[in-house]
C-alpha positions as a Markdown table, in Angstrom:
| # | Residue | x | y | z |
|---|---|---|---|---|
| 1 | Unk | 22.1 | -11.8 | -10.3 |
| 2 | Unk | 24.5 | -9.6 | -12.1 |
| 3 | Unk | 23.1 | -6.1 | -11.5 |
| 4 | Unk | 20.5 | -4.2 | -9.4 |
| 5 | Unk | 19.0 | -0.8 | -9.1 |
| 6 | Unk | 18.3 | 0.7 | -5.7 |
| 7 | Unk | 15.5 | 3.3 | -5.6 |
| 8 | Unk | 15.5 | 5.6 | -2.5 |
| 9 | Unk | 14.0 | 8.8 | -1.4 |
| 10 | Unk | 16.6 | 11.6 | -1.5 |
| 11 | Unk | 14.9 | 13.6 | 1.2 |
| 12 | Unk | 14.9 | 10.7 | 3.7 |
| 13 | Unk | 18.1 | 11.4 | 5.6 |
| 14 | Unk | 18.5 | 8.0 | 7.2 |
| 15 | Unk | 17.9 | 6.2 | 4.0 |
| 16 | Unk | 20.4 | 8.4 | 2.1 |
| 17 | Unk | 23.1 | 8.6 | 4.7 |
| 18 | Unk | 22.9 | 5.1 | 6.3 |
| 19 | Unk | 20.9 | 2.6 | 4.2 |
| 20 | Unk | 22.5 | 3.4 | 0.8 |
| 21 | Unk | 26.1 | 3.0 | 2.0 |
| 22 | Unk | 25.3 | -0.2 | 3.8 |
| 23 | Unk | 23.5 | -1.7 | 0.7 |
| 24 | Unk | 26.3 | -0.6 | -1.6 |
| 25 | Unk | 28.9 | -2.2 | 0.7 |
| 26 | Unk | 26.9 | -5.5 | 0.8 |
| 27 | Unk | 26.4 | -5.8 | -3.0 |
| 28 | Unk | 30.0 | -4.8 | -3.7 |
| 29 | Unk | 31.3 | -7.6 | -1.4 |
| 30 | Unk | 29.1 | -10.0 | -3.4 |
| 31 | Unk | 30.3 | -8.8 | -6.8 |
| 32 | Unk | 27.0 | -7.4 | -7.9 |
| 33 | Unk | 26.8 | -4.1 | -9.7 |
| 34 | Unk | 24.5 | -1.7 | -7.9 |
| 35 | Unk | 23.2 | 1.6 | -9.3 |
| 36 | Unk | 21.3 | 4.1 | -7.2 |
| 37 | Unk | 18.3 | 6.2 | -8.3 |
| 38 | Unk | 17.1 | 8.9 | -6.0 |
| 39 | Unk | 13.6 | 10.3 | -6.1 |
| 40 | Unk | 12.4 | 13.6 | -4.6 |
| 41 | Unk | 8.8 | 14.2 | -5.8 |
| 42 | Unk | 5.8 | 12.0 | -6.5 |
| 43 | Unk | 6.1 | 10.2 | -9.8 |
| 44 | Unk | 10.0 | 10.1 | -9.8 |
| 45 | Unk | 10.2 | 6.6 | -8.6 |
| 46 | Unk | 7.6 | 5.4 | -11.1 |
| 47 | Unk | 9.7 | 6.8 | -13.9 |
| 48 | Unk | 12.9 | 5.3 | -12.6 |
| 49 | Unk | 11.4 | 1.9 | -12.2 |
| 50 | Unk | 9.7 | 2.0 | -15.6 |
| 51 | Unk | 13.0 | 3.0 | -17.3 |
| 52 | Unk | 14.9 | 0.2 | -15.4 |
| 53 | Unk | 12.5 | -2.7 | -16.3 |
| 54 | Unk | 14.4 | -5.1 | -18.5 |
| 55 | Unk | 17.8 | -3.4 | -17.8 |
| 56 | Unk | 18.4 | -4.8 | -14.3 |
| 57 | Unk | 17.9 | -8.2 | -12.8 |
| 58 | Unk | 16.4 | -6.7 | -9.7 |
| 59 | Unk | 15.0 | -3.3 | -8.8 |
| 60 | Unk | 15.1 | -2.7 | -5.1 |
| 61 | Unk | 12.8 | -0.3 | -3.3 |
| 62 | Unk | 14.3 | 1.1 | -0.1 |
| 63 | Unk | 11.6 | 2.9 | 1.8 |
| 64 | Unk | 8.1 | 2.5 | 3.1 |
| 65 | Unk | 4.9 | 1.5 | 1.3 |
| 66 | Unk | 4.7 | 4.8 | -0.6 |
| 67 | Unk | 8.0 | 4.2 | -2.2 |
| 68 | Unk | 7.2 | 0.5 | -3.0 |
| 69 | Unk | 3.9 | 1.6 | -4.6 |
| 70 | Unk | 5.6 | 4.0 | -6.9 |
| 71 | Unk | 8.2 | 1.3 | -7.9 |
| 72 | Unk | 5.5 | -1.3 | -8.6 |
| 73 | Unk | 3.7 | 1.2 | -10.8 |
| 74 | Unk | 6.8 | 1.3 | -12.9 |
| 75 | Unk | 7.5 | -2.5 | -12.8 |
| 76 | Unk | 3.9 | -3.9 | -13.0 |
| 77 | Unk | 3.6 | -6.5 | -15.8 |
| 78 | Unk | 7.3 | -6.6 | -16.5 |
| 79 | Unk | 9.7 | -9.5 | -15.9 |
| 80 | Unk | 11.9 | -7.5 | -13.6 |
| 81 | Unk | 11.9 | -8.7 | -10.0 |
| 82 | Unk | 11.2 | -6.5 | -7.0 |
| 83 | Unk | 13.5 | -6.4 | -4.0 |
| 84 | Unk | 12.4 | -4.7 | -0.8 |
| 85 | Unk | 14.4 | -3.0 | 2.0 |
| 86 | Unk | 11.7 | -1.8 | 4.4 |
| 87 | Unk | 12.9 | 1.5 | 6.1 |
| 88 | Unk | 9.5 | 3.3 | 6.2 |
| 89 | Unk | 7.0 | 4.0 | 8.9 |
| 90 | Unk | 4.4 | 1.3 | 8.4 |
| 91 | Unk | 6.1 | -1.3 | 6.1 |
| 92 | Unk | 2.9 | -3.2 | 5.7 |
| 93 | Unk | 3.9 | -5.0 | 2.5 |
| 94 | Unk | 7.2 | -6.2 | 4.1 |
| 95 | Unk | 5.2 | -7.4 | 7.1 |
| 96 | Unk | 2.9 | -9.5 | 4.8 |
| 97 | Unk | 6.0 | -11.0 | 3.1 |
| 98 | Unk | 8.0 | -11.5 | 6.3 |
| 99 | Unk | 10.8 | -9.3 | 5.2 |
| 100 | Unk | 12.8 | -8.0 | 8.2 |
| 101 | Unk | 13.6 | -4.3 | 8.8 |
| 102 | Unk | 17.2 | -5.1 | 9.3 |
| 103 | Unk | 19.0 | -3.8 | 6.2 |
| 104 | Unk | 21.7 | -6.6 | 6.0 |
| 105 | Unk | 19.1 | -9.4 | 6.5 |
| 106 | Unk | 16.9 | -7.8 | 3.8 |
| 107 | Unk | 19.9 | -7.7 | 1.4 |
| 108 | Unk | 20.6 | -11.4 | 2.2 |
| 109 | Unk | 17.1 | -12.2 | 1.2 |
| 110 | Unk | 17.5 | -10.4 | -2.1 |
| 111 | Unk | 20.7 | -12.2 | -2.8 |
| 112 | Unk | 19.0 | -15.6 | -2.3 |
| 113 | Unk | 16.6 | -14.7 | -5.2 |
| 114 | Unk | 13.6 | -16.8 | -4.0 |
| 115 | Unk | 10.5 | -15.2 | -5.5 |
| 116 | Unk | 6.7 | -15.2 | -5.4 |
| 117 | Unk | 4.3 | -13.9 | -8.1 |
| 118 | Unk | 1.7 | -11.9 | -6.3 |
| 119 | Unk | -1.5 | -10.3 | -7.3 |
| 120 | Unk | -1.9 | -6.5 | -7.7 |
| 121 | Unk | -5.0 | -4.4 | -7.6 |
| 122 | Unk | -5.6 | -1.5 | -9.9 |
| 123 | Unk | -7.8 | 1.5 | -9.0 |
| 124 | Unk | -8.6 | 3.5 | -12.2 |
| 125 | Unk | -5.0 | 3.9 | -13.6 |
| 126 | Unk | -3.1 | 3.3 | -10.4 |
| 127 | Unk | -1.7 | -0.1 | -9.2 |
| 128 | Unk | -1.7 | -1.1 | -5.6 |
| 129 | Unk | -0.2 | -3.9 | -3.6 |
| 130 | Unk | -2.0 | -3.3 | -0.4 |
| 131 | Unk | -5.4 | -1.5 | -0.6 |
| 132 | Unk | -7.5 | 1.3 | -1.8 |
| 133 | Unk | -9.9 | 3.2 | 0.4 |
| 134 | Unk | -12.7 | 5.7 | 0.0 |
| 135 | Unk | -14.2 | 7.6 | 2.9 |
| 136 | Unk | -12.9 | 9.0 | 6.1 |
| 137 | Unk | -9.6 | 7.1 | 5.9 |
| 138 | Unk | -8.7 | 8.9 | 2.7 |
| 139 | Unk | -9.3 | 12.2 | 4.5 |
| 140 | Unk | -7.3 | 11.1 | 7.5 |
| 141 | Unk | -4.4 | 10.1 | 5.2 |
| 142 | Unk | -4.5 | 13.5 | 3.5 |
| 143 | Unk | -4.3 | 15.1 | 7.0 |
| 144 | Unk | -1.4 | 12.8 | 8.0 |
| 145 | Unk | 0.6 | 13.8 | 4.9 |
| 146 | Unk | -0.1 | 17.5 | 5.7 |
| 147 | Unk | 1.2 | 17.0 | 9.2 |
| 148 | Unk | 4.3 | 14.7 | 9.1 |
| 149 | Unk | 5.0 | 15.4 | 12.8 |
| 150 | Unk | 2.1 | 13.2 | 13.8 |
| 151 | Unk | 3.0 | 10.4 | 11.5 |
| 152 | Unk | 6.6 | 10.4 | 12.9 |
| 153 | Unk | 5.3 | 10.7 | 16.5 |
| 154 | Unk | 2.4 | 8.2 | 16.5 |
| 155 | Unk | 3.1 | 5.9 | 13.5 |
| 156 | Unk | 0.0 | 3.9 | 12.6 |
| 157 | Unk | -2.1 | 5.6 | 15.3 |
| 158 | Unk | -1.6 | 8.9 | 13.6 |
| 159 | Unk | -4.3 | 7.8 | 11.1 |
| 160 | Unk | -6.8 | 7.3 | 13.9 |
| 161 | Unk | -5.9 | 10.5 | 15.8 |
| 162 | Unk | -6.1 | 12.7 | 12.7 |
| 163 | Unk | -9.0 | 10.8 | 11.3 |
| 164 | Unk | -10.9 | 11.6 | 14.5 |
| 165 | Unk | -9.8 | 15.2 | 14.2 |
| 166 | Unk | -10.8 | 15.4 | 10.6 |
| 167 | Unk | -14.2 | 14.0 | 11.3 |
| 168 | Unk | -15.4 | 17.3 | 12.6 |
| 169 | Unk | -14.9 | 18.9 | 9.1 |
| 170 | Unk | -15.4 | 15.8 | 7.0 |
| 171 | Unk | -18.7 | 15.5 | 5.2 |
| 172 | Unk | -19.5 | 11.8 | 4.8 |
| 173 | Unk | -21.5 | 10.8 | 1.7 |
| 174 | Unk | -23.1 | 7.6 | 0.6 |
| 175 | Unk | -21.0 | 5.3 | -1.6 |
| 176 | Unk | -22.7 | 3.0 | -4.1 |
| 177 | Unk | -20.9 | -0.2 | -4.8 |
| 178 | Unk | -21.4 | -2.1 | -8.1 |
| 179 | Unk | -20.4 | -5.5 | -9.5 |
| 180 | Unk | -21.1 | -6.2 | -13.1 |
| 181 | Unk | -23.0 | -2.9 | -13.4 |
| 182 | Unk | -25.4 | -4.2 | -10.6 |
| 183 | Unk | -25.7 | -2.3 | -7.3 |
| 184 | Unk | -24.7 | -4.7 | -4.5 |
| 185 | Unk | -24.0 | -2.5 | -1.4 |
| 186 | Unk | -24.0 | 1.0 | -0.1 |
| 187 | Unk | -22.0 | 2.5 | 2.7 |
| 188 | Unk | -20.0 | 5.4 | 4.0 |
| 189 | Unk | -16.5 | 3.9 | 4.2 |
| 190 | Unk | -15.0 | 1.2 | 1.9 |
| 191 | Unk | -11.7 | -0.5 | 1.8 |
| 192 | Unk | -10.7 | -2.9 | -1.1 |
| 193 | Unk | -7.5 | -4.8 | -0.3 |
| 194 | Unk | -5.0 | -7.4 | -1.2 |
| 195 | Unk | -3.4 | -8.0 | 2.2 |
| 196 | Unk | -4.5 | -8.7 | 5.8 |
| 197 | Unk | -2.9 | -5.8 | 7.6 |
| 198 | Unk | -3.8 | -2.1 | 7.6 |
| 199 | Unk | -1.5 | 0.6 | 9.0 |
| 200 | Unk | 1.0 | -2.1 | 10.1 |
| 201 | Unk | -0.9 | -3.1 | 13.2 |
| 202 | Unk | -4.5 | -4.0 | 12.4 |
| 203 | Unk | -5.8 | -7.1 | 10.7 |
| 204 | Unk | -8.5 | -5.3 | 8.7 |
| 205 | Unk | -9.0 | -7.9 | 6.0 |
| 206 | Unk | -8.3 | -11.2 | 7.8 |
| 207 | Unk | -9.0 | -13.5 | 4.8 |
| 208 | Unk | -7.0 | -11.5 | 2.2 |
| 209 | Unk | -4.4 | -13.5 | 0.2 |
| 210 | Unk | -1.8 | -12.0 | -2.1 |
| 211 | Unk | -2.1 | -15.0 | -4.4 |
| 212 | Unk | -5.8 | -16.0 | -4.5 |
| 213 | Unk | -6.8 | -13.9 | -7.6 |
| 214 | Unk | -9.3 | -11.9 | -5.6 |
| 215 | Unk | -9.6 | -8.6 | -3.8 |
| 216 | Unk | -11.3 | -8.4 | -0.4 |
| 217 | Unk | -13.9 | -5.7 | 0.2 |
| 218 | Unk | -15.0 | -4.2 | 3.5 |
| 219 | Unk | -18.0 | -1.9 | 3.6 |
| 220 | Unk | -18.9 | 0.1 | 6.7 |
| 221 | Unk | -22.6 | 0.9 | 6.2 |
| 222 | Unk | -23.2 | 3.6 | 8.8 |
| 223 | Unk | -21.8 | 7.1 | 9.6 |
| 224 | Unk | -21.5 | 9.3 | 12.6 |
| 225 | Unk | -18.9 | 9.7 | 15.4 |
| 226 | Unk | -20.3 | 6.9 | 17.6 |
| 227 | Unk | -20.3 | 4.4 | 14.7 |
| 228 | Unk | -16.7 | 5.4 | 13.6 |
| 229 | Unk | -15.5 | 4.9 | 17.2 |
| 230 | Unk | -17.3 | 1.5 | 17.3 |
| 231 | Unk | -15.7 | 0.5 | 14.0 |
| 232 | Unk | -12.3 | 1.5 | 15.2 |
| 233 | Unk | -12.7 | -0.5 | 18.4 |
| 234 | Unk | -13.8 | -3.5 | 16.3 |
| 235 | Unk | -10.8 | -3.2 | 14.0 |
| 236 | Unk | -8.5 | -2.8 | 17.0 |
| 237 | Unk | -9.9 | -6.0 | 18.6 |
| 238 | Unk | -10.4 | -7.9 | 15.3 |
| 239 | Unk | -14.2 | -8.2 | 15.9 |
| 240 | Unk | -15.4 | -5.8 | 13.2 |
| 241 | Unk | -16.3 | -8.4 | 10.5 |
| 242 | Unk | -18.9 | -9.8 | 12.9 |
| 243 | Unk | -20.8 | -6.5 | 13.1 |
| 244 | Unk | -24.3 | -6.4 | 11.5 |
| 245 | Unk | -23.5 | -3.2 | 9.7 |
| 246 | Unk | -20.1 | -4.3 | 8.3 |
| 247 | Unk | -20.1 | -6.3 | 5.0 |
| 248 | Unk | -17.1 | -8.4 | 3.9 |
| 249 | Unk | -16.8 | -10.2 | 0.5 |
| 250 | Unk | -14.3 | -11.1 | -2.2 |
| 251 | Unk | -14.4 | -9.9 | -5.8 |
| 252 | Unk | -12.4 | -9.6 | -9.0 |
| 253 | Unk | -13.8 | -6.3 | -10.1 |
| 254 | Unk | -15.8 | -3.6 | -8.4 |
| 255 | Unk | -16.9 | 0.0 | -9.1 |
| 256 | Unk | -17.6 | 2.7 | -6.5 |
| 257 | Unk | -19.5 | 5.9 | -7.2 |
| 258 | Unk | -20.8 | 8.8 | -5.2 |
| 259 | Unk | -23.0 | 11.7 | -6.1 |
| 260 | Unk | -20.1 | 14.1 | -5.3 |
| 261 | Unk | -16.4 | 13.3 | -5.8 |
| 262 | Unk | -14.8 | 11.6 | -2.8 |
| 263 | Unk | -11.1 | 11.2 | -2.2 |
| 264 | Unk | -9.5 | 7.8 | -3.1 |
| 265 | Unk | -6.3 | 6.7 | -1.5 |
| 266 | Unk | -4.0 | 3.9 | -2.8 |
| 267 | Unk | -1.5 | 2.3 | -0.5 |
| 268 | Unk | -1.6 | 5.3 | 1.8 |
| 269 | Unk | -1.5 | 8.1 | -0.8 |
| 270 | Unk | -4.5 | 10.1 | -2.0 |
| 271 | Unk | -4.3 | 9.9 | -5.8 |
| 272 | Unk | -7.8 | 10.2 | -7.2 |
| 273 | Unk | -11.5 | 10.8 | -6.6 |
| 274 | Unk | -14.6 | 8.8 | -7.2 |
| 275 | Unk | -15.9 | 7.3 | -9.4 |
| 276 | Unk | -13.3 | 4.5 | -9.2 |
| 277 | Unk | -13.1 | 1.2 | -11.0 |
| 278 | Unk | -11.0 | -1.5 | -9.1 |
| 279 | Unk | -9.8 | -4.7 | -10.6 |
| 280 | Unk | -7.4 | -7.5 | -9.5 |
| 281 | Unk | -4.5 | -8.5 | -11.8 |
| 282 | Unk | -3.4 | -12.1 | -10.8 |
| 283 | Unk | 0.3 | -12.9 | -10.5 |
| 284 | Unk | 1.2 | -9.5 | -11.9 |
| 285 | Unk | 4.4 | -8.9 | -9.9 |
| 286 | Unk | 7.4 | -11.0 | -9.0 |
| 287 | Unk | 8.8 | -10.2 | -5.6 |
| 288 | Unk | 11.9 | -11.5 | -3.9 |
| 289 | Unk | 10.8 | -13.1 | -0.5 |
| 290 | Unk | 12.5 | -15.0 | 2.4 |
């Protein structure tokens, strides 16, 4: 490896003031040229990654899953490898890949250059490495981003707390799930994912695999506060996929529609509304791993 680009959030004080100097020092000691691209608003990291594809041996995302998502949306389908320094709140992708939060150890992994080609999902025009969700979780995520205090204070549990709070003004609507233009399921909350974990703590999709060429689908078929609390308890204990009103299956392509537009989140950011077409793209990203 001769050169690398580090992409980091300019507004994340710790990343800017602590992580960047540590990474620069590490790569300088190993005679690797390192450039730094700062992003401030949504879309900046996508542009930086897209412009860097083919120019650098490695593009490094320093941040949480939101930063990584933007970077993969710039790199997807290219031959440029992705390095990860997980300094965000959840770091689900790093957990799945066993990349440590310690900055020096993460840099050492990048230096060793061992890689995996992993699957990506795509929801309409947006790539994802983790999951896309439609229903109350998207509304909870929107509430979390509008109240960063709770995200910083509660971490993954902020989604549950604000999801419960948002329930009282959230209007659930039936979602219709299609495969090959055939209606296969209906429900009120759907997650389509590529990894086991959700929110960093919960094994929501226990059979998900980053390299199996499939996406895992979880459909919660009922609505109402009692059911949502029961679902959360099931997710917390890992017993949810045994519920009679929860459906779990694998697919390569799926479409979800609703009679009225519903929010769609991708890797923890609300980016679209239904209808949404979701597809897996096998071996579409090369990531540096331990």
